[in-house]
N, C-alpha and C positions, 0 to 999 in steps of 0.2 A: 504494499498500500503507500509506504513511505517513498518508494522508488518511483512509482506512478507519479505521486505529487510534484516531487522534483523535476521528473521529466516535463510534466505538463506547464512548469512554471516558465519554461522556454517560450510557451506559447501564449499566455495570458499576462497580462500588467497587472491583474488584481486577483486575490484568492480570498476565499473566506473559509476559515476551518471552525466548525461548531462541533468541538470534542472535549473530552477530558484533558487534564494536564497534570505533569507531575514537575516540581520545582527541583531544580539542582542547585542545591544551597551553596555547595564551594565555589562551582563556577556556573554561573546563570545561564550561558549557553549550553550547558548540558541539560537544562529543562527541557522537556520534550511534550509533545502532543502525542496523546495515546488514542490510537484508532482500534476497530473492531479486531483489525490483523496488523499487529506491529506498531511501531512508533517512529516519531520523527522529531529530532533533536532541533532546537532552535536554532544551533549554530550551523547546521546542515543546511537551513533555508536561506541562509546568506552567505554559503559558501560560493567561492569565485566561479563554479561552474556555471552560474548563470551570468554570461560573458556580458551581454549588451546592458549598459546602464539603463537605459530605457525600459527594459525588459524585466529588471529587478521589480519583485513585485510589491503591491501594496496589500499590506496584510490585515484582514479584518479578523478578530480572533474573539470567539465566545468562550469562556472558561467557566466551569462548574463553580459555585459559591464556595465550596468546602475547600477548594484548592487555591484561593485568594490569599496572598501575602504581600506585605510590603516590598519584598524582594522583586515583585513584578514590575515595579516602577523603574528600578536598577536594571533588571532584565532587558528592557526595551530601550534603555539609554545607554546601553553598553556600547563603547566606541567600536568595537568589533562587530556590531549588529549595525553598523552604518549603511549597509548597502541598500536596505529597504527604504524608499523613499517616504512612506507612509504606515503607521501602525495605528490601529484602531482595536482598543480592548474593551470588551465588557464581561460581566459574569451572568451565567443563568441563574435567574432568580424568579421562579415561577413565571407568571405571565409577561414580565416586563421585557424579557429577551424577544418573546413572541410579537410584541408590540414594537419594539425599537428596531429590529432587523428589517421589517418590511418598510417601515417608514423612512430609513436610512437609505436603503436602495430606490425607492420610489423617488426621493428627492434627487438623488445621483442621476437616474434616468430621465427624469423630467428636465433637469438643468443641464443637461450634456451639451457642448457647443456643435455646431455643425462640423465642425472639423475632426471630431472624434469618430464620425461615421457610425457604425454600428457596435463598434467595440465599447466594452464597459470602460468608462473614464472615471478612475478612482480620485482625481485630484480635488474633487468638491468633497471628499470623505469627511472633512474636518467639519464643514459647513453642515453637511448631512447628518453627522452625529449630533451636533447642536441642535439642529432643527427636531431630530427624533426625541432627544431626550425633554427638549422643552414642550413638545406633544405629549410626551409621558406624564409631564409634570403637571398638567393641566387637568389630568383625572386623579390625582393623588392628594391627600390632605397633608395637614403641616405636622403630621406627627413623626417621631424620630424614625419610625419603621419606613415610612414613606421616603424619608431622606435617604436612608440605606438602600432604597430602591434603586434611584436614579444616580447617586453620587459615584457608583465604582465605574461608570463609563466615561473613559478617558481616549485621549488621541494624541499622537505624535505624527509631525511631519506636515504636510501642505495638504 
């Protein structure tokens, strides 16, 4: 499975991984995404085998709530992970991820420029994530539980 994901990164400028993850404490790039069959280390995604800078993917990741840790922030800021132009991360927390993902992608597709053709253009992912979380917040109350529903959504890149 991991080999297929890496191979397909040559063809796509954006990927979305909705899966479980395992934190690599000593080396954040040893953190890995867990698939039904196999796993994929974060460091592998940013490996130089993706030769074209334009083809290095924008990564949108959904990680389960029980695996969230502060190291996530350092993991995605690592200088060695600088090959990816954009990283968006959110945790799966019940209905929230089901609401945010469609709103995020709807925004991106609705605002794609004519120069992007039919290809997915993730350059708007920061704006899309902001739009999707703002839309989610409209339906939440002011209690701490609601704050913890939308606060874990974050984004790096452009």
